[in-house]
C-alpha positions in Angstrom: 0.0 0.0 0.0 1.2 3.5 -0.8 2.9 5.2 2.1 0.7 8.2 2.1 -2.6 6.4 2.0 -1.3 3.9 4.5 -0.6 6.6 7.0 -4.0 8.2 6.3 -5.7 4.8 6.9 -3.9 4.3 10.2 -4.7 7.8 11.3 -8.4 7.6 10.5 -8.8 4.1 11.9 -7.2 4.9 15.2 -8.6 8.4 15.7 -12.0 8.6 14.1 -13.8 8.9 17.4 -11.5 11.7 18.5 -12.0 13.5 15.2 -15.7 13.3 15.7 -15.3 14.9 19.2 -13.1 17.6 17.7 -15.7 18.3 15.0 -18.6 18.5 17.5 -16.6 20.9 19.8 -15.6 23.1 16.9 -19.1 23.3 15.6 -20.5 24.1 19.1 -18.0 26.8 19.7 -18.7 28.3 16.3 -22.4 28.5 17.0 -21.7 30.0 20.5 -19.5 32.7 18.8 -22.5 33.6 16.6 -25.2 33.5 19.3 -23.4 34.4 22.5 -20.0 35.9 21.8 -19.0 36.2 25.4 -15.4 36.7 26.4 -15.1 33.1 27.7 -16.4 31.8 24.4 -13.8 33.7 22.4 -11.0 32.4 24.8 -12.4 28.9 24.5 -12.3 29.1 20.6 -8.6 30.2 20.7 -7.8 27.4 23.1 -9.6 25.0 20.8 -7.6 26.1 17.8 -4.4 25.8 19.8 -5.2 22.2 20.7 -6.3 21.3 17.2 -3.1 22.7 15.6 -1.1 20.8 18.2 -3.1 17.7 17.3 -2.1 18.1 13.7 1.5 18.7 14.7 1.9 15.9 17.2 -0.8 13.2 16.5 -1.1 13.6 12.7 2.4 14.4 11.6 4.7 13.3 14.4 2.9 10.0 15.2 0.9 8.7 12.3 3.0 10.3 9.5 6.3 9.1 10.9 6.8 6.9 7.8 6.9 10.1 5.6 10.4 11.6 5.2 9.2 15.1 5.7 7.0 14.6 8.8 9.3 16.4 11.2 9.3 19.6 9.2 5.5 19.6 8.9 5.2 18.8 12.6 7.4 21.8 13.4 5.4 24.1 11.1 2.1 23.2 12.7 3.7 23.6 16.1 4.7 27.1 15.1 1.1 27.8 13.9 -0.1 26.6 17.3 2.4 29.0 19.0 1.0 31.9 17.0 -2.4 31.2 18.4 -0.9 31.0 21.9 0.7 34.5 21.2 -2.7 35.8 19.9 -4.5 34.4 23.0 -2.0 36.3 25.3 -2.2 39.5 23.3 -5.9 39.4 22.6 -5.4 40.6 19.0 -8.0 38.5 17.1 -11.3 39.5 18.7 -13.7 37.2 17.0 -16.2 40.0 16.3 -18.9 39.0 13.8 -18.8 40.6 10.4 -22.1 40.2 8.5 -20.5 41.5 5.3 -18.8 38.2 4.4 -21.3 35.8 6.2 -22.2 33.9 3.0 -18.7 33.1 1.9 -17.6 32.4 5.5 -20.4 29.9 6.0 -19.4 28.1 2.8 -15.8 27.9 4.0 -16.9 26.6 7.4 -18.8 23.7 5.9 -16.2 23.0 3.1 -14.0 20.7 5.3 -16.9 18.1 5.0 -16.4 18.2 1.2 -13.0 16.6 1.6 -14.3 13.1 2.4 -17.0 13.5 -0.1 -14.5 14.3 -2.9 -12.4 11.3 -1.8 -15.5 9.1 -2.1 -16.3 10.5 -5.5 -12.8 9.5 -6.5 -13.6 5.9 -5.6 -11.8 5.9 -2.2 -13.4 4.5 0.9 -12.9 4.8 4.7 -10.4 4.8 6.2 -8.4 5.7 3.1 -10.0 9.1 2.6 -9.2 12.7 3.5 -11.1 13.8 6.6 -12.3 17.1 8.2 -9.6 16.9 10.8 -6.5 16.9 8.6 -4.2 19.8 7.8 -5.8 21.3 4.7 -9.4 20.9 6.0 -8.4 22.6 9.3 -6.9 25.5 7.3 -10.2 25.9 5.3 -12.2 25.9 8.6 -9.8 28.6 10.0 -10.2 30.8 6.9 -14.0 30.6 7.3 -13.9 31.3 11.0 -11.6 34.4 10.6 -13.6 35.7 7.6 -16.8 35.3 9.6 -15.2 37.2 12.5 -13.1 39.5 10.3 -13.4 42.9 12.1 -10.0 42.4 13.6 -7.9 39.4 12.8 -4.2 38.5 13.1 -2.9 38.9 9.5 0.3 37.0 10.5 -1.8 33.9 11.0 -3.6 34.5 7.7 -0.2 34.8 5.9 1.1 31.5 7.4 -2.1 29.7 6.4 -1.9 31.2 2.9 1.6 29.9 2.6 0.3 26.4 3.5 -2.4 26.8 0.8 0.1 27.7 -1.9 2.1 24.6 -1.0 -1.1 22.7 -1.6 -1.4 24.2 -5.1 2.0 22.7 -6.1 1.1 19.3 -4.7 -2.2 19.0 -6.6 -0.5 18.7 -10.0 2.8 17.1 -9.2 1.4 14.5 -6.8 -2.2 14.1 -8.1 -4.2 15.3 -5.1 -7.4 17.0 -6.4 -8.8 17.4 -2.9 -6.3 20.2 -2.2 -7.8 22.3 -4.9 -10.5 23.0 -2.3 -7.9 24.6 -0.1 -6.4 26.9 -2.7 -9.8 27.8 -4.1 -10.9 29.1 -0.7 -7.6 30.8 0.0 -7.9 33.2 -3.0 -11.1 35.1 -2.1 -10.3 35.0 1.7 -6.8 36.4 1.2 -8.1 39.2 -1.1 -10.8 40.2 1.4 -8.5 40.1 4.5 -5.9 42.4 3.0 -8.2 44.6 1.1 -10.1 45.5 4.3 -6.9 45.9 6.2 -5.2 48.3 3.7 -8.3 50.3 2.9 -9.1 50.7 6.6 -5.6 51.5 8.0 -3.6 53.2 5.2 -3.9 56.7 3.9 -2.7 58.1 0.6 0.0 60.2 2.4 1.4 57.2 4.3 1.2 54.4 1.8 2.9 53.4 -1.4 1.4 52.5 -3.7 -1.4 55.0 -3.1 -4.5 53.7 -1.4 -6.6 53.9 -4.6 -4.3 51.4 -6.3 -4.1 48.9 -3.4 -7.5 47.3 -4.2 -6.5 46.9 -7.9 -3.2 45.4 -7.0 -4.8 42.9 -4.6 -7.4 42.0 -7.2 -4.8 41.4 -9.9 -2.8 39.2 -7.4 -5.9 37.2 -6.7 -6.7 36.8 -10.4 -3.1 35.7 -11.0 -3.4 33.0 -8.3 -6.7 31.9 -9.7 -5.3 31.6 -13.2 -2.5 29.4 -11.8 -5.1 27.3 -10.0 -7.1 26.8 -13.2 -4.0 25.8 -15.2 -3.1 23.3 -12.5 -6.6 21.9 -12.5 -6.5 21.5 -16.3 -3.1 19.8 -16.1 -4.4 17.6 -13.3 -7.3 16.5 -15.4 -5.3 15.9 -18.6 -2.1 14.4 -17.3 -1.6 10.9 -15.9 0.6 11.0 -12.8 2.5 7.8 -11.9 0.9 6.2 -8.9 4.2 5.8 -7.1 4.4 9.6 -6.7 1.3 9.9 -4.5 3.2 9.0 -1.3 4.7 12.5 -1.3 1.4 14.3 -1.4 1.1 15.5 2.1 
């Protein structure tokens, strides 16, 4: 059995009940943020994200992906992501204040992690050899949705780190034949554009910024279009090129 899918199978088989608990807690906290955004709920959500990112770092990468040659690097990266949430919790920067402006797109992103196993099933895969809602890319999609739903004040450093992860996923979709990761990159494009457009247009003035404020939105839009074009080209190549099966063990 391929190394990648073997590790996925072991991970899902051994942790599916814990993944279900994580999903239920995350869904409950998200609903509480929308209905009763008390201070303790916001703190609880940050603690939840810290624990989930540590789960990906330790349980997913360090333990169950030990057979992969790159698991230590990925474990360290997700440990660093968890540390950024710890820093954010201490500083109180991300405030989780609801922003109705992007509610539709944010809701779509929040439910999109459940499309990962669906896409795996459509590809002919079956449990436990499927991508699940508690794996790195699906966790990133959920985080994008959460931050966009609560985007009045977010930690852009976390957004940048997650966007970097999404761009890594774009390269893997073609070279290692992982169509599920197109979901991640497709969600990253509008989210990244909206995060940075709102930040620059809200905080910068024409006197203090270069390029001028009126050009920032255009530049961000062109950047997002450029990434989207790369995504479309990668998707076309993915659909028209046969990738040798032995390459898939490098895909995550």
